[in-house]
C-alpha positions as CSV (number, residue, x, y, z in Angstrom):
1,X,18.9,23.8,52.9
2,X,20.6,26.5,50.6
3,X,22.0,23.9,48.5
4,X,19.4,21.6,48.0
5,X,17.2,24.8,47.1
6,X,20.4,25.8,44.8
7,X,20.6,22.6,42.6
8,X,16.3,22.2,40.8
9,X,17.3,25.5,40.4
10,X,19.9,25.7,38.7
11,X,18.1,22.8,36.5
12,X,15.4,24.8,35.3
13,X,17.1,27.5,34.3
14,X,19.8,25.8,32.3
15,X,17.0,23.9,30.7
16,X,15.1,26.9,29.9
17,X,18.2,29.0,28.5
18,X,18.7,25.6,26.1
19,X,15.2,25.6,25.0
20,X,14.5,29.3,23.9
21,X,18.2,29.6,23.0
22,X,18.1,27.6,19.9
23,X,14.9,28.8,18.4
24,X,15.9,30.1,15.2
25,X,17.5,27.2,14.3
26,X,14.7,24.9,15.5
27,X,12.5,26.4,12.7
28,X,15.9,26.1,10.5
29,X,15.6,23.0,11.1
30,X,11.9,22.3,11.0
31,X,11.6,24.0,7.6
32,X,14.6,21.4,5.8
33,X,13.4,18.9,7.3
34,X,9.4,19.4,5.5
35,X,11.1,20.0,2.3
36,X,13.1,16.9,3.2
37,X,9.5,14.8,3.4
38,X,8.3,16.3,0.0
39,X,11.4,15.5,-1.9
40,X,11.3,11.8,0.1
41,X,7.4,11.7,-0.8
42,X,7.7,12.5,-4.4
43,X,10.3,9.8,-4.7
44,X,8.4,7.3,-3.0
45,X,5.1,7.8,-5.4
46,X,7.5,7.0,-8.1
47,X,10.2,4.2,-6.7
48,X,9.8,1.1,-4.5
49,X,12.2,-0.6,-3.9
50,X,13.4,-3.8,-5.8
51,X,11.8,-2.3,-8.7
52,X,14.8,-2.3,-10.4
53,X,15.1,-5.7,-10.7
54,X,11.9,-6.4,-11.8
55,X,10.9,-7.2,-15.2
56,X,9.4,-4.5,-17.4
57,X,5.9,-6.4,-18.6
58,X,2.2,-5.2,-19.7
59,X,1.2,-9.0,-19.2
60,X,1.9,-10.7,-15.7
61,X,0.2,-14.2,-14.2
62,X,-0.1,-14.2,-10.4
63,X,-1.5,-17.1,-8.3
64,X,-3.2,-17.3,-5.5
65,X,-2.8,-20.2,-2.1
66,X,-4.3,-21.6,0.3
67,X,-2.1,-20.1,2.7
68,X,-3.1,-16.8,1.2
69,X,0.0,-15.7,-0.8
70,X,0.6,-14.4,-3.9
71,X,3.0,-15.6,-5.8
72,X,4.2,-11.9,-7.0
73,X,3.7,-8.8,-4.7
74,X,5.9,-6.4,-7.2
75,X,5.3,-5.8,-11.0
76,X,6.2,-3.2,-13.5
77,X,4.6,-2.1,-16.3
78,X,5.0,0.3,-19.6
79,X,2.5,3.3,-18.2
80,X,-0.4,4.4,-20.9
81,X,-0.5,1.1,-22.9
82,X,-3.1,-2.1,-21.6
83,X,-2.0,-4.5,-19.0
84,X,-3.1,-7.8,-19.0
85,X,-3.2,-9.5,-15.6
86,X,-4.1,-12.7,-14.9
87,X,-5.0,-14.0,-11.3
88,X,-5.1,-18.5,-11.2
89,X,-6.1,-19.9,-7.9
90,X,-3.6,-22.6,-7.2
91,X,-5.3,-23.5,-3.9
92,X,-7.5,-26.9,-3.5
93,X,-10.1,-25.4,-0.1
94,X,-13.1,-23.9,-1.9
95,X,-14.4,-21.0,-2.9
96,X,-16.9,-19.6,-0.4
97,X,-13.4,-20.4,2.5
98,X,-11.0,-18.8,0.2
99,X,-11.5,-17.5,-2.8
100,X,-9.3,-15.4,-4.1
101,X,-9.6,-12.0,-6.7
102,X,-7.3,-8.9,-7.7
103,X,-8.7,-5.4,-7.2
104,X,-5.9,-2.5,-7.8
105,X,-6.9,0.1,-5.7
106,X,-5.9,4.0,-7.1
107,X,-3.3,5.5,-5.9
108,X,-3.6,6.7,-1.5
109,X,-6.8,4.5,-1.2
110,X,-6.5,3.2,2.4
111,X,-6.2,-0.7,2.7
112,X,-7.5,-1.7,6.0
113,X,-10.7,0.8,5.0
114,X,-11.5,-1.1,2.0
115,X,-10.4,-4.8,3.5
116,X,-13.5,-3.8,5.7
117,X,-15.6,-2.1,3.2
118,X,-15.1,-5.6,1.3
119,X,-15.9,-7.9,4.3
120,X,-19.2,-6.2,4.0
121,X,-19.6,-7.1,0.6
122,X,-20.2,-10.5,0.6
123,X,-23.5,-10.1,-2.4
124,X,-20.6,-8.8,-4.6
125,X,-17.9,-11.1,-4.9
126,X,-16.6,-8.7,-2.3
127,X,-16.4,-5.4,-3.8
128,X,-17.8,-2.6,-2.4
129,X,-20.4,-1.1,-4.4
130,X,-19.7,2.1,-2.3
131,X,-16.1,2.2,-3.3
132,X,-16.2,1.7,-7.1
133,X,-14.7,5.3,-7.6
134,X,-11.4,3.6,-5.6
135,X,-11.1,0.5,-8.1
136,X,-9.1,0.3,-11.2
137,X,-10.0,-3.4,-12.0
138,X,-10.8,-6.2,-10.2
139,X,-10.9,-10.0,-11.4
140,X,-13.8,-12.3,-9.9
141,X,-13.8,-14.3,-7.2
142,X,-12.3,-18.0,-7.6
143,X,-12.6,-21.1,-6.4
144,X,-9.7,-23.8,-6.9
145,X,-7.8,-24.6,-10.1
146,X,-10.3,-21.4,-11.9
147,X,-8.1,-18.5,-13.4
148,X,-9.3,-15.3,-14.5
149,X,-7.8,-12.5,-17.1
150,X,-8.1,-8.6,-16.4
151,X,-7.5,-5.7,-18.9
152,X,-6.6,-2.3,-17.5
153,X,-4.6,0.9,-18.3
154,X,-2.1,2.9,-16.0
155,X,-1.0,6.2,-15.6
156,X,2.3,6.6,-14.2
157,X,2.5,5.9,-10.6
158,X,1.9,3.8,-7.8
159,X,-0.9,1.0,-7.3
160,X,-2.3,-1.4,-4.6
161,X,-3.7,-4.6,-5.7
162,X,-5.1,-7.2,-2.8
163,X,-7.6,-9.8,-2.4
164,X,-10.1,-8.3,-1.3
165,X,-11.8,-12.0,0.1
166,X,-12.5,-11.2,4.4
167,X,-8.6,-11.1,6.0
168,X,-6.9,-11.7,3.0
169,X,-6.1,-8.1,1.6
170,X,-2.9,-7.8,4.8
171,X,-0.8,-11.1,3.8
172,X,-2.2,-10.5,-0.3
173,X,-1.0,-7.6,-1.3
174,X,1.1,-6.0,-3.7
175,X,1.9,-3.1,-5.7
176,X,2.2,-2.3,-9.7
177,X,4.9,0.3,-10.7
178,X,3.6,2.1,-14.0
179,X,7.2,4.3,-15.2
């Protein structure tokens, strides 16, 4: 009977000793992890994996198709200079069921929140008036065979672009890195 009581008591004592004895190490580790994650966040804001393999150009043409895909998902531009972005809808389905546009969002805008607001903005080609302050630039909503060109200037940073037609933003999106 004494052995049955002793084993759980020993386990609890070891557990308490191991948790309480390293409080300084835990604080130090947490501080180091915070500093490390801050450095990583800053690096992520200016560096996107694979960007070194993308040509630096301020003129881009992106195609959207009936499979809800953009042919380009990573764009590299020079910050502070005009960017010309052309969207071509190379699909064949009607605009009402498979329209495409490009919306360039400001850094930090949540895609899902914006996409939900856009889905309710059919009367404005899925560009929500309530979110205009979140948008850098956008094309018109395009049907098959149509194209539209927009010109805008970006400050240094990473910008998300997407198609705001309902349900498309989750697949049809990419990033623009302005250096």
